[in-house]
Biopython code that builds the backbone (N, CA, C, O; Angstrom):
import numpy as np
from Bio.PDB.StructureBuilder import StructureBuilder

atoms = [
    (1, "MET", "N", (104.429, 6.230, 95.348)),
    (1, "MET", "CA", (104.126, 7.297, 94.404)),
    (1, "MET", "C", (105.403, 7.900, 93.808)),
    (1, "MET", "O", (105.436, 8.281, 92.638)),
    (2, "ALA", "N", (106.446, 7.978, 94.631)),
    (2, "ALA", "CA", (107.710, 8.559, 94.158)),
    (2, "ALA", "C", (108.341, 7.666, 93.082)),
    (2, "ALA", "O", (108.905, 8.164, 92.107)),
    (3, "ASN", "N", (108.240, 6.336, 93.269)),
    (3, "ASN", "CA", (108.802, 5.429, 92.264)),
    (3, "ASN", "C", (108.090, 5.578, 90.925)),
    (3, "ASN", "O", (108.711, 5.476, 89.867)),
    (4, "LYS", "N", (106.790, 5.819, 90.979)),
    (4, "LYS", "CA", (106.015, 5.974, 89.746)),
    (4, "LYS", "C", (106.444, 7.241, 88.993)),
    (4, "LYS", "O", (106.594, 7.227, 87.771)),
    (5, "ILE", "N", (106.636, 8.324, 89.735)),
    (5, "ILE", "CA", (107.062, 9.582, 89.113)),
    (5, "ILE", "C", (108.461, 9.431, 88.521)),
    (5, "ILE", "O", (108.712, 9.856, 87.393)),
    (6, "ILE", "N", (109.367, 8.827, 89.284)),
    (6, "ILE", "CA", (110.728, 8.616, 88.792)),
    (6, "ILE", "C", (110.713, 7.661, 87.596)),
    (6, "ILE", "O", (111.473, 7.845, 86.645)),
    (7, "GLY", "N", (109.855, 6.647, 87.644)),
    (7, "GLY", "CA", (109.739, 5.702, 86.540)),
    (7, "GLY", "C", (109.294, 6.380, 85.257)),
    (7, "GLY", "O", (109.877, 6.154, 84.196)),
    (8, "TYR", "N", (108.257, 7.215, 85.348)),
    (8, "TYR", "CA", (107.810, 7.949, 84.155)),
    (8, "TYR", "C", (108.878, 8.929, 83.670)),
    (8, "TYR", "O", (109.047, 9.126, 82.467)),
    (9, "LEU", "N", (109.594, 9.539, 84.608)),
    (9, "LEU", "CA", (110.662, 10.466, 84.235)),
    (9, "LEU", "C", (111.755, 9.725, 83.459)),
    (9, "LEU", "O", (112.216, 10.205, 82.423)),
    (10, "PHE", "N", (112.166, 8.565, 83.956)),
    (10, "PHE", "CA", (113.173, 7.767, 83.255)),
    (10, "PHE", "C", (112.670, 7.303, 81.886)),
    (10, "PHE", "O", (113.402, 7.341, 80.898)),
    (11, "LEU", "N", (111.427, 6.871, 81.845)),
    (11, "LEU", "CA", (110.857, 6.400, 80.593)),
    (11, "LEU", "C", (110.862, 7.498, 79.536)),
    (11, "LEU", "O", (111.318, 7.288, 78.411)),
    (12, "PHE", "N", (110.355, 8.668, 79.904)),
    (12, "PHE", "CA", (110.297, 9.776, 78.944)),
    (12, "PHE", "C", (111.691, 10.299, 78.597)),
    (12, "PHE", "O", (111.940, 10.673, 77.451)),
    (13, "LEU", "N", (112.600, 10.329, 79.569)),
    (13, "LEU", "CA", (113.965, 10.771, 79.302)),
    (13, "LEU", "C", (114.643, 9.853, 78.290)),
    (13, "LEU", "O", (115.295, 10.325, 77.358)),
    (14, "GLY", "N", (114.491, 8.550, 78.471)),
    (14, "GLY", "CA", (115.089, 7.604, 77.538)),
    (14, "GLY", "C", (114.515, 7.736, 76.142)),
    (14, "GLY", "O", (115.258, 7.729, 75.161)),
    (15, "VAL", "N", (113.212, 7.853, 76.043)),
    (15, "VAL", "CA", (112.564, 7.976, 74.728)),
    (15, "VAL", "C", (112.947, 9.288, 74.052)),
    (15, "VAL", "O", (113.205, 9.309, 72.849)),
    (16, "ILE", "N", (112.986, 10.378, 74.809)),
    (16, "ILE", "CA", (113.325, 11.680, 74.226)),
    (16, "ILE", "C", (114.769, 11.691, 73.727)),
    (16, "ILE", "O", (115.050, 12.238, 72.661)),
    (17, "LEU", "N", (115.687, 11.090, 74.490)),
    (17, "LEU", "CA", (117.081, 11.058, 74.037)),
    (17, "LEU", "C", (117.249, 10.187, 72.794)),
    (17, "LEU", "O", (118.033, 10.522, 71.906)),
    (18, "ILE", "N", (116.531, 9.091, 72.725)),
    (18, "ILE", "CA", (116.589, 8.251, 71.525)),
    (18, "ILE", "C", (116.033, 9.016, 70.322)),
    (18, "ILE", "O", (116.626, 8.994, 69.244)),
    (19, "LEU", "N", (114.910, 9.684, 70.502)),
    (19, "LEU", "CA", (114.321, 10.459, 69.402)),
    (19, "LEU", "C", (115.235, 11.597, 68.960)),
    (19, "LEU", "O", (115.331, 11.884, 67.767)),
    (20, "TRP", "N", (115.914, 12.252, 69.918)),
    (20, "TRP", "CA", (116.856, 13.318, 69.559)),
    (20, "TRP", "C", (117.985, 12.750, 68.711)),
    (20, "TRP", "O", (118.351, 13.333, 67.690)),
    (21, "GLY", "N", (118.536, 11.620, 69.126)),
    (21, "GLY", "CA", (119.626, 10.999, 68.366)),
    (21, "GLY", "C", (119.183, 10.600, 66.972)),
    (21, "GLY", "O", (119.924, 10.785, 66.007)),
    (22, "LEU", "N", (117.982, 10.053, 66.858)),
    (22, "LEU", "CA", (117.469, 9.671, 65.543)),
    (22, "LEU", "C", (117.232, 10.898, 64.664)),
    (22, "LEU", "O", (117.516, 10.864, 63.466)),
    (23, "TRP", "N", (116.718, 11.968, 65.243)),
    (23, "TRP", "CA", (116.476, 13.189, 64.483)),
    (23, "TRP", "C", (117.796, 13.789, 63.978)),
    (23, "TRP", "O", (117.891, 14.219, 62.829)),
    (24, "PHE", "N", (118.801, 13.810, 64.843)),
    (24, "PHE", "CA", (120.104, 14.331, 64.440)),
    (24, "PHE", "C", (120.721, 13.445, 63.353)),
    (24, "PHE", "O", (121.307, 13.952, 62.397)),
    (25, "SER", "N", (120.591, 12.138, 63.496)),
    (25, "SER", "CA", (121.122, 11.213, 62.495)),
    (25, "SER", "C", (120.390, 11.364, 61.167)),
    (25, "SER", "O", (121.002, 11.251, 60.105)),
    (26, "TYR", "N", (119.088, 11.618, 61.217)),
    (26, "TYR", "CA", (118.315, 11.841, 60.000)),
    (26, "TYR", "C", (118.810, 13.092, 59.272)),
    (26, "TYR", "O", (118.882, 13.108, 58.043)),
    (27, "GLY", "N", (119.150, 14.133, 60.025)),
    (27, "GLY", "CA", (119.703, 15.346, 59.421)),
    (27, "GLY", "C", (121.046, 15.090, 58.757)),
    (27, "GLY", "O", (121.338, 15.646, 57.698)),
    (28, "ILE", "N", (121.862, 14.251, 59.380)),
    (28, "ILE", "CA", (123.149, 13.886, 58.783)),
    (28, "ILE", "C", (122.915, 13.069, 57.516)),
    (28, "ILE", "O", (123.585, 13.276, 56.504)),
    (29, "PHE", "N", (121.960, 12.139, 57.579)),
    (29, "PHE", "CA", (121.661, 11.284, 56.425)),
    (29, "PHE", "C", (121.181, 12.102, 55.232)),
    (29, "PHE", "O", (121.565, 11.825, 54.095)),
    (30, "LYS", "N", (120.345, 13.105, 55.480)),
    (30, "LYS", "CA", (119.839, 13.939, 54.392)),
    (30, "LYS", "C", (120.862, 14.956, 53.907)),
    (30, "LYS", "O", (120.670, 15.565, 52.855)),
    (31, "GLY", "N", (121.944, 15.152, 54.652)),
    (31, "GLY", "CA", (122.971, 16.103, 54.254)),
    (31, "GLY", "C", (122.710, 17.510, 54.744)),
    (31, "GLY", "O", (123.403, 18.441, 54.335)),
    (32, "GLU", "N", (121.724, 17.690, 55.613)),
    (32, "GLU", "CA", (121.433, 19.012, 56.155)),
    (32, "GLU", "C", (122.455, 19.422, 57.210)),
    (32, "GLU", "O", (122.755, 20.606, 57.366)),
    (33, "LYS", "N", (122.986, 18.438, 57.933)),
    (33, "LYS", "CA", (123.967, 18.695, 58.987)),
    (33, "LYS", "C", (125.201, 17.842, 58.704)),
    (33, "LYS", "O", (125.082, 16.710, 58.235)),
    (34, "PRO", "N", (126.361, 18.373, 58.983)),
    (34, "PRO", "CA", (127.556, 17.535, 58.838)),
    (34, "PRO", "C", (127.715, 16.634, 60.055)),
    (34, "PRO", "O", (127.251, 16.967, 61.146)),
    (35, "ALA", "N", (128.358, 15.516, 59.870)),
    (35, "ALA", "CA", (128.657, 14.642, 61.003)),
    (35, "ALA", "C", (129.678, 15.347, 61.894)),
    (35, "ALA", "O", (130.543, 16.061, 61.388)),
    (36, "PRO", "N", (129.594, 15.161, 63.191)),
    (36, "PRO", "CA", (130.603, 15.775, 64.061)),
    (36, "PRO", "C", (132.007, 15.326, 63.660)),
    (36, "PRO", "O", (132.252, 14.142, 63.429)),
    (37, "GLU", "N", (132.916, 16.285, 63.582)),
    (37, "GLU", "CA", (134.262, 15.974, 63.112)),
    (37, "GLU", "C", (135.157, 15.617, 64.287)),
    (37, "GLU", "O", (135.570, 16.480, 65.062)),
    (38, "LEU", "N", (135.442, 14.353, 64.400)),
    (38, "LEU", "CA", (136.392, 13.886, 65.396)),
    (38, "LEU", "C", (137.760, 13.648, 64.779)),
    (38, "LEU", "O", (138.784, 13.754, 65.452)),
    (39, "PHE", "N", (137.766, 13.326, 63.493)),
    (39, "PHE", "CA", (139.001, 13.009, 62.796)),
    (39, "PHE", "C", (139.244, 14.027, 61.694)),
    (39, "PHE", "O", (138.350, 14.327, 60.903)),
    (40, "LYS", "N", (140.442, 14.545, 61.651)),
    (40, "LYS", "CA", (140.884, 15.411, 60.552)),
    (40, "LYS", "C", (142.262, 14.936, 60.158)),
    (40, "LYS", "O", (143.268, 15.329, 60.748)),
    (41, "ILE", "N", (142.291, 14.098, 59.167)),
    (41, "ILE", "CA", (143.552, 13.532, 58.714)),
    (41, "ILE", "C", (143.978, 14.266, 57.458)),
    (41, "ILE", "O", (143.218, 14.365, 56.495)),
    (42, "ASP", "N", (145.204, 14.783, 57.476)),
    (42, "ASP", "CA", (145.747, 15.468, 56.308)),
    (42, "ASP", "C", (146.400, 14.419, 55.425)),
    (42, "ASP", "O", (147.466, 13.892, 55.744)),
    (43, "VAL", "N", (145.749, 14.126, 54.317)),
    (43, "VAL", "CA", (146.281, 13.128, 53.403)),
    (43, "VAL", "C", (146.891, 13.875, 52.225)),
    (43, "VAL", "O", (146.232, 14.140, 51.219)),
    (44, "SER", "N", (148.139, 14.197, 52.378)),
    (44, "SER", "CA", (148.844, 14.854, 51.276)),
    (44, "SER", "C", (149.811, 13.858, 50.654)),
    (44, "SER", "O", (150.097, 12.807, 51.228)),
    (45, "LYS", "N", (150.298, 14.198, 49.500)),
    (45, "LYS", "CA", (151.219, 13.283, 48.817)),
    (45, "LYS", "C", (152.536, 13.254, 49.581)),
    (45, "LYS", "O", (153.213, 14.269, 49.740)),
    (46, "LYS", "N", (152.869, 12.077, 50.039)),
    (46, "LYS", "CA", (154.110, 11.903, 50.772)),
    (46, "LYS", "C", (155.081, 11.136, 49.889)),
    (46, "LYS", "O", (154.699, 10.225, 49.155)),
    (47, "GLU", "N", (156.314, 11.519, 49.978)),
    (47, "GLU", "CA", (157.349, 10.842, 49.215)),
    (47, "GLU", "C", (157.709, 9.547, 49.932)),
    (47, "GLU", "O", (157.914, 9.533, 51.146)),
    (48, "THR", "N", (157.781, 8.483, 49.183)),
    (48, "THR", "CA", (158.188, 7.212, 49.755)),
    (48, "THR", "C", (159.612, 6.927, 49.340)),
    (48, "THR", "O", (160.008, 7.164, 48.199)),
    (49, "SER", "N", (160.365, 6.417, 50.279)),
    (49, "SER", "CA", (161.749, 6.098, 49.951)),
    (49, "SER", "C", (161.826, 4.661, 49.474)),
    (49, "SER", "O", (161.287, 3.751, 50.104)),
    (50, "LEU", "N", (162.496, 4.474, 48.368)),
    (50, "LEU", "CA", (162.672, 3.156, 47.795)),
    (50, "LEU", "C", (164.124, 2.740, 47.960)),
    (50, "LEU", "O", (165.017, 3.587, 48.012)),
    (51, "PRO", "N", (164.355, 1.466, 48.040)),
    (51, "PRO", "CA", (165.744, 1.023, 48.155)),
    (51, "PRO", "C", (166.529, 1.393, 46.901)),
    (51, "PRO", "O", (166.016, 1.356, 45.783)),
    (52, "GLN", "N", (167.770, 1.744, 47.124)),
    (52, "GLN", "CA", (168.619, 2.155, 46.010)),
    (52, "GLN", "C", (169.092, 0.923, 45.236)),
    (52, "GLN", "O", (169.498, -0.079, 45.825)),
    (53, "GLY", "N", (169.033, 1.015, 43.960)),
    (53, "GLY", "CA", (169.477, -0.101, 43.120)),
    (53, "GLY", "C", (170.093, 0.460, 41.861)),
    (53, "GLY", "O", (170.552, 1.602, 41.835)),
    (54, "ASN", "N", (170.101, -0.343, 40.822)),
    (54, "ASN", "CA", (170.645, 0.162, 39.562)),
    (54, "ASN", "C", (169.657, 1.139, 38.934)),
    (54, "ASN", "O", (168.503, 1.200, 39.357)),
    (55, "GLY", "N", (170.077, 1.880, 37.964)),
    (55, "GLY", "CA", (169.302, 2.978, 37.406)),
    (55, "GLY", "C", (167.990, 2.577, 36.772)),
    (55, "GLY", "O", (166.976, 3.230, 37.019)),
    (56, "VAL", "N", (167.966, 1.531, 35.968)),
    (56, "VAL", "CA", (166.746, 1.131, 35.259)),
    (56, "VAL", "C", (165.714, 0.595, 36.246)),
    (56, "VAL", "O", (164.535, 0.937, 36.164)),
    (57, "ASN", "N", (166.150, -0.227, 37.158)),
    (57, "ASN", "CA", (165.244, -0.801, 38.154)),
    (57, "ASN", "C", (164.650, 0.297, 39.033)),
    (57, "ASN", "O", (163.464, 0.255, 39.360)),
    (58, "GLU", "N", (165.450, 1.257, 39.410)),
    (58, "GLU", "CA", (164.998, 2.367, 40.247)),
    (58, "GLU", "C", (163.972, 3.223, 39.507)),
    (58, "GLU", "O", (162.983, 3.649, 40.103)),
    (59, "GLN", "N", (164.190, 3.479, 38.227)),
    (59, "GLN", "CA", (163.242, 4.267, 37.447)),
    (59, "GLN", "C", (161.905, 3.543, 37.326)),
    (59, "GLN", "O", (160.847, 4.166, 37.421)),
    (60, "MET", "N", (161.952, 2.229, 37.117)),
    (60, "MET", "CA", (160.700, 1.458, 37.018)),
    (60, "MET", "C", (159.946, 1.485, 38.344)),
    (60, "MET", "O", (158.723, 1.621, 38.355)),
    (61, "GLN", "N", (160.651, 1.359, 39.448)),
    (61, "GLN", "CA", (160.009, 1.395, 40.762)),
    (61, "GLN", "C", (159.387, 2.762, 41.021)),
    (61, "GLN", "O", (158.282, 2.856, 41.556)),
    (62, "ASN", "N", (160.094, 3.812, 40.644)),
    (62, "ASN", "CA", (159.550, 5.161, 40.821)),
    (62, "ASN", "C", (158.300, 5.374, 39.978)),
    (62, "ASN", "O", (157.328, 5.963, 40.449)),
    (63, "GLN", "N", (158.316, 4.903, 38.742)),
    (63, "GLN", "CA", (157.148, 5.050, 37.882)),
    (63, "GLN", "C", (155.961, 4.258, 38.425)),
    (63, "GLN", "O", (154.837, 4.760, 38.446)),
    (64, "ILE", "N", (156.204, 3.032, 38.860)),
    (64, "ILE", "CA", (155.115, 2.210, 39.419)),
    (64, "ILE", "C", (154.575, 2.856, 40.686)),
    (64, "ILE", "O", (153.363, 2.912, 40.893)),
    (65, "SER", "N", (155.468, 3.338, 41.527)),
    (65, "SER", "CA", (155.039, 3.978, 42.771)),
    (65, "SER", "C", (154.199, 5.224, 42.498)),
    (65, "SER", "O", (153.152, 5.411, 43.119)),
    (66, "SER", "N", (154.642, 6.069, 41.585)),
    (66, "SER", "CA", (153.878, 7.288, 41.285)),
    (66, "SER", "C", (152.535, 6.956, 40.629)),
    (66, "SER", "O", (151.540, 7.636, 40.880)),
    (67, "LEU", "N", (152.503, 5.927, 39.799)),
    (67, "LEU", "CA", (151.257, 5.508, 39.165)),
    (67, "LEU", "C", (150.266, 4.981, 40.195)),
    (67, "LEU", "O", (149.085, 5.324, 40.164)),
    (68, "LEU", "N", (150.752, 4.151, 41.101)),
    (68, "LEU", "CA", (149.873, 3.626, 42.153)),
    (68, "LEU", "C", (149.347, 4.732, 43.057)),
    (68, "LEU", "O", (148.165, 4.744, 43.402)),
    (69, "GLN", "N", (150.219, 5.663, 43.441)),
    (69, "GLN", "CA", (149.786, 6.770, 44.302)),
    (69, "GLN", "C", (148.732, 7.627, 43.620)),
    (69, "GLN", "O", (147.759, 8.032, 44.256)),
    (70, "SER", "N", (148.912, 7.908, 42.334)),
    (70, "SER", "CA", (147.933, 8.744, 41.644)),
    (70, "SER", "C", (146.598, 8.017, 41.484)),
    (70, "SER", "O", (145.540, 8.632, 41.619)),
    (71, "GLN", "N", (146.639, 6.720, 41.199)),
    (71, "GLN", "CA", (145.390, 5.964, 41.035)),
    (71, "GLN", "C", (144.663, 5.805, 42.365)),
    (71, "GLN", "O", (143.443, 5.957, 42.421)),
    (72, "LEU", "N", (145.388, 5.503, 43.426)),
    (72, "LEU", "CA", (144.749, 5.398, 44.737)),
    (72, "LEU", "C", (144.218, 6.750, 45.194)),
    (72, "LEU", "O", (143.173, 6.824, 45.839)),
    (73, "GLY", "N", (144.935, 7.816, 44.861)),
    (73, "GLY", "CA", (144.467, 9.158, 45.201)),
    (73, "GLY", "C", (143.177, 9.502, 44.483)),
    (73, "GLY", "O", (142.333, 10.211, 45.030)),
    (74, "ASN", "N", (143.013, 9.008, 43.265)),
    (74, "ASN", "CA", (141.770, 9.243, 42.531)),
    (74, "ASN", "C", (140.624, 8.414, 43.089)),
    (74, "ASN", "O", (139.481, 8.870, 43.113)),
    (75, "MET", "N", (140.922, 7.201, 43.539)),
    (75, "MET", "CA", (139.865, 6.315, 44.055)),
    (75, "MET", "C", (139.405, 6.739, 45.446)),
    (75, "MET", "O", (138.206, 6.825, 45.710)),
    (76, "ILE", "N", (140.341, 6.997, 46.315)),
    (76, "ILE", "CA", (140.010, 7.329, 47.702)),
    (76, "ILE", "C", (140.667, 8.659, 48.031)),
    (76, "ILE", "O", (141.887, 8.742, 48.170)),
    (77, "SER", "N", (139.855, 9.690, 48.153)),
    (77, "SER", "CA", (140.418, 10.991, 48.489)),
    (77, "SER", "C", (140.529, 11.119, 50.009)),
    (77, "SER", "O", (139.907, 10.366, 50.758)),
    (78, "GLY", "N", (141.321, 12.072, 50.438)),
    (78, "GLY", "CA", (141.495, 12.295, 51.869)),
    (78, "GLY", "C", (140.214, 12.723, 52.540)),
    (78, "GLY", "O", (139.971, 12.381, 53.698)),
    (79, "ASP", "N", (139.395, 13.467, 51.829)),
    (79, "ASP", "CA", (138.129, 13.929, 52.388)),
    (79, "ASP", "C", (137.182, 12.754, 52.642)),
    (79, "ASP", "O", (136.470, 12.733, 53.645)),
    (80, "SER", "N", (137.176, 11.789, 51.741)),
    (80, "SER", "CA", (136.279, 10.643, 51.939)),
    (80, "SER", "C", (136.735, 9.775, 53.098)),
    (80, "SER", "O", (135.904, 9.191, 53.793)),
    (81, "ILE", "N", (138.039, 9.679, 53.319)),
    (81, "ILE", "CA", (138.531, 8.926, 54.475)),
    (81, "ILE", "C", (138.077, 9.596, 55.764)),
    (81, "ILE", "O", (137.652, 8.920, 56.701)),
    (82, "ASN", "N", (138.166, 10.920, 55.816)),
    (82, "ASN", "CA", (137.703, 11.655, 56.997)),
    (82, "ASN", "C", (136.213, 11.438, 57.226)),
    (82, "ASN", "O", (135.780, 11.230, 58.359)),
    (83, "LYS", "N", (135.430, 11.486, 56.154)),
    (83, "LYS", "CA", (133.989, 11.296, 56.288)),
    (83, "LYS", "C", (133.658, 9.895, 56.788)),
    (83, "LYS", "O", (132.790, 9.727, 57.645)),
    (84, "ILE", "N", (134.344, 8.898, 56.258)),
    (84, "ILE", "CA", (134.092, 7.519, 56.686)),
    (84, "ILE", "C", (134.418, 7.352, 58.172)),
    (84, "ILE", "O", (133.650, 6.740, 58.914)),
    (85, "LEU", "N", (135.553, 7.896, 58.601)),
    (85, "LEU", "CA", (135.929, 7.788, 60.015)),
    (85, "LEU", "C", (134.949, 8.532, 60.917)),
    (85, "LEU", "O", (134.574, 8.027, 61.976)),
    (86, "ASN", "N", (134.533, 9.727, 60.506)),
    (86, "ASN", "CA", (133.592, 10.502, 61.321)),
    (86, "ASN", "C", (132.219, 9.843, 61.381)),
    (86, "ASN", "O", (131.591, 9.829, 62.439)),
    (87, "LEU", "N", (131.742, 9.297, 60.259)),
    (87, "LEU", "CA", (130.453, 8.609, 60.271)),
    (87, "LEU", "C", (130.522, 7.315, 61.077)),
    (87, "LEU", "O", (129.543, 6.942, 61.722)),
    (88, "SER", "N", (131.645, 6.634, 61.050)),
    (88, "SER", "CA", (131.805, 5.430, 61.858)),
    (88, "SER", "C", (131.790, 5.770, 63.344)),
    (88, "SER", "O", (131.172, 5.063, 64.140)),
    (89, "ALA", "N", (132.466, 6.847, 63.715)),
    (89, "ALA", "CA", (132.454, 7.279, 65.112)),
    (89, "ALA", "C", (131.042, 7.674, 65.539)),
    (89, "ALA", "O", (130.624, 7.368, 66.656)),
    (90, "TRP", "N", (130.303, 8.352, 64.655)),
    (90, "TRP", "CA", (128.931, 8.730, 64.969)),
    (90, "TRP", "C", (128.054, 7.487, 65.129)),
    (90, "TRP", "O", (127.203, 7.444, 66.017)),
    (91, "LEU", "N", (128.250, 6.490, 64.292)),
    (91, "LEU", "CA", (127.488, 5.252, 64.388)),
    (91, "LEU", "C", (127.748, 4.552, 65.722)),
    (91, "LEU", "O", (126.817, 4.061, 66.360)),
    (92, "ILE", "N", (129.001, 4.508, 66.137)),
    (92, "ILE", "CA", (129.336, 3.897, 67.426)),
    (92, "ILE", "C", (128.688, 4.679, 68.562)),
    (92, "ILE", "O", (128.130, 4.083, 69.483)),
    (93, "PHE", "N", (128.757, 6.013, 68.506)),
    (93, "PHE", "CA", (128.133, 6.832, 69.547)),
    (93, "PHE", "C", (126.627, 6.626, 69.597)),
    (93, "PHE", "O", (126.052, 6.502, 70.679)),
    (94, "MET", "N", (125.989, 6.590, 68.440)),
    (94, "MET", "CA", (124.534, 6.413, 68.418)),
    (94, "MET", "C", (124.140, 5.029, 68.928)),
    (94, "MET", "O", (123.105, 4.892, 69.581)),
    (95, "THR", "N", (124.931, 4.014, 68.649)),
    (95, "THR", "CA", (124.642, 2.677, 69.160)),
    (95, "THR", "C", (124.697, 2.677, 70.677)),
    (95, "THR", "O", (123.817, 2.126, 71.338)),
    (96, "ILE", "N", (125.733, 3.297, 71.226)),
    (96, "ILE", "CA", (125.847, 3.376, 72.683)),
    (96, "ILE", "C", (124.697, 4.185, 73.260)),
    (96, "ILE", "O", (124.134, 3.809, 74.287)),
    (97, "LEU", "N", (124.337, 5.297, 72.612)),
    (97, "LEU", "CA", (123.249, 6.140, 73.107)),
    (97, "LEU", "C", (121.921, 5.393, 73.115)),
    (97, "LEU", "O", (121.187, 5.453, 74.102)),
    (98, "VAL", "N", (121.605, 4.693, 72.037)),
    (98, "VAL", "CA", (120.334, 3.965, 71.963)),
    (98, "VAL", "C", (120.293, 2.850, 73.006)),
    (98, "VAL", "O", (119.273, 2.655, 73.666)),
    (99, "LEU", "N", (121.393, 2.121, 73.155)),
    (99, "LEU", "CA", (121.414, 1.051, 74.152)),
    (99, "LEU", "C", (121.286, 1.601, 75.575)),
    (99, "LEU", "O", (120.561, 1.038, 76.395)),
    (100, "ALA", "N", (121.982, 2.691, 75.865)),
    (100, "ALA", "CA", (121.913, 3.283, 77.206)),
    (100, "ALA", "C", (120.527, 3.855, 77.490)),
    (100, "ALA", "O", (119.990, 3.664, 78.581)),
    (101, "CYS", "N", (119.949, 4.549, 76.526)),
    (101, "CYS", "CA", (118.623, 5.128, 76.726)),
    (101, "CYS", "C", (117.553, 4.042, 76.794)),
    (101, "CYS", "O", (116.566, 4.195, 77.513)),
    (102, "GLY", "N", (117.734, 2.960, 76.063)),
    (102, "GLY", "CA", (116.813, 1.831, 76.177)),
    (102, "GLY", "C", (116.854, 1.226, 77.569)),
    (102, "GLY", "O", (115.823, 0.834, 78.116)),
    (103, "LYS", "N", (118.050, 1.153, 78.140)),
    (103, "LYS", "CA", (118.188, 0.635, 79.503)),
    (103, "LYS", "C", (117.550, 1.585, 80.512)),
    (103, "LYS", "O", (116.891, 1.140, 81.452)),
    (104, "ILE", "N", (117.739, 2.881, 80.325)),
    (104, "ILE", "CA", (117.111, 3.868, 81.212)),
    (104, "ILE", "C", (115.592, 3.743, 81.139)),
    (104, "ILE", "O", (114.910, 3.781, 82.164)),
    (105, "SER", "N", (115.070, 3.596, 79.934)),
    (105, "SER", "CA", (113.621, 3.452, 79.769)),
    (105, "SER", "C", (113.122, 2.162, 80.414)),
    (105, "SER", "O", (112.054, 2.154, 81.026)),
    (106, "SER", "N", (113.875, 1.080, 80.286)),
    (106, "SER", "CA", (113.432, -0.177, 80.899)),
    (106, "SER", "C", (113.464, -0.091, 82.420)),
    (106, "SER", "O", (112.622, -0.694, 83.085)),
    (107, "ILE", "N", (114.416, 0.645, 82.982)),
    (107, "ILE", "CA", (114.424, 0.872, 84.433)),
    (107, "ILE", "C", (113.183, 1.654, 84.827)),
    (107, "ILE", "O", (112.564, 1.365, 85.851)),
    (108, "GLY", "N", (112.815, 2.645, 84.016)),
    (108, "GLY", "CA", (111.598, 3.408, 84.293)),
    (108, "GLY", "C", (110.358, 2.540, 84.260)),
    (108, "GLY", "O", (109.481, 2.683, 85.111)),
    (109, "VAL", "N", (110.271, 1.642, 83.292)),
    (109, "VAL", "CA", (109.118, 0.737, 83.198)),
    (109, "VAL", "C", (109.084, -0.195, 84.413)),
    (109, "VAL", "O", (108.014, -0.464, 84.958)),
    (110, "GLN", "N", (110.250, -0.684, 84.835)),
    (110, "GLN", "CA", (110.301, -1.550, 86.014)),
    (110, "GLN", "C", (109.848, -0.805, 87.263)),
    (110, "GLN", "O", (109.153, -1.372, 88.105)),
    (111, "LEU", "N", (110.238, 0.468, 87.389)),
    (111, "LEU", "CA", (109.801, 1.263, 88.534)),
    (111, "LEU", "C", (108.289, 1.472, 88.509)),
    (111, "LEU", "O", (107.640, 1.423, 89.554)),
    (112, "ILE", "N", (107.730, 1.701, 87.339)),
    (112, "ILE", "CA", (106.280, 1.881, 87.222)),
    (112, "ILE", "C", (105.559, 0.588, 87.588)),
    (112, "ILE", "O", (104.546, 0.625, 88.286)),
    (113, "LYS", "N", (106.065, -0.553, 87.130)),
    (113, "LYS", "CA", (105.433, -1.844, 87.425)),
    (113, "LYS", "C", (105.496, -2.175, 88.907)),
    (113, "LYS", "O", (104.523, -2.671, 89.474)),
    (114, "THR", "N", (106.647, -1.902, 89.547)),
    (114, "THR", "CA", (106.751, -2.213, 90.983)),
    (114, "THR", "C", (105.834, -1.309, 91.799)),
    (114, "THR", "O", (105.320, -1.725, 92.838)),
    (115, "GLU", "N", (105.629, -0.106, 91.352)),
    (115, "GLU", "CA", (104.728, 0.797, 92.077)),
    (115, "GLU", "C", (103.286, 0.315, 91.955)),
    (115, "GLU", "O", (102.521, 0.418, 92.913)),
    (116, "LYS", "N", (102.904, -0.210, 90.789)),
    (116, "LYS", "CA", (101.541, -0.712, 90.619)),
    (116, "LYS", "C", (101.331, -1.967, 91.433)),
    (116, "LYS", "O", (100.227, -2.189, 91.932)),
    (117, "GLN", "N", (102.366, -2.812, 91.588)),
    (117, "GLN", "CA", (102.236, -4.036, 92.368)),
    (117, "GLN", "C", (102.156, -3.738, 93.856)),
    (117, "GLN", "O", (101.517, -4.488, 94.594)),
    (118, "ASN", "N", (102.778, -2.680, 94.311)),
    (118, "ASN", "CA", (102.745, -2.319, 95.727)),
    (118, "ASN", "C", (101.422, -1.695, 96.131)),
    (118, "ASN", "O", (101.051, -1.751, 97.303)),
    (119, "VAL", "N", (100.708, -1.106, 95.199)),
    (119, "VAL", "CA", (99.447, -0.430, 95.515)),
    (119, "VAL", "C", (98.324, -1.398, 95.600)),
    (119, "VAL", "O", (97.187, -1.004, 95.858)),
]
sb = StructureBuilder()
sb.init_structure("model")
sb.init_model(0)
sb.init_chain("A")
sb.init_seg("    ")
for serial, (resi, resn, name, xyz) in enumerate(atoms, 1):
    if name == "N":
        sb.init_residue(resn, " ", resi, " ")
    sb.init_atom(name, np.array(xyz, "f"), 0.0, 1.0, " ", f" {name:<3s}", serial, name[0])
structure = sb.get_structure()
């Protein structure tokens, strides 16, 4: 009888934790909740050092470098990099949570089955 109670407890615990994770992820997907912030990267304009050369070549390198930095800054902002990293971390956490809770639930089902076979 104790195995049956523990089995149902594990089964419901696993299902409830999976449903909680899905509900929280749904809130993130709809934009109601922000993803947990694990990464905060300050992406500010950093000066890059270029090798010293003659004047014309150095000016061209500086212009190309500043043009590339401004275009990349327009395409990928620092905020979007943070969001991508945080959502990736959340995805990894949710994958681990679903797999672990699925295993807990399967242990509960096995306990319920063994109790029925013993009776």
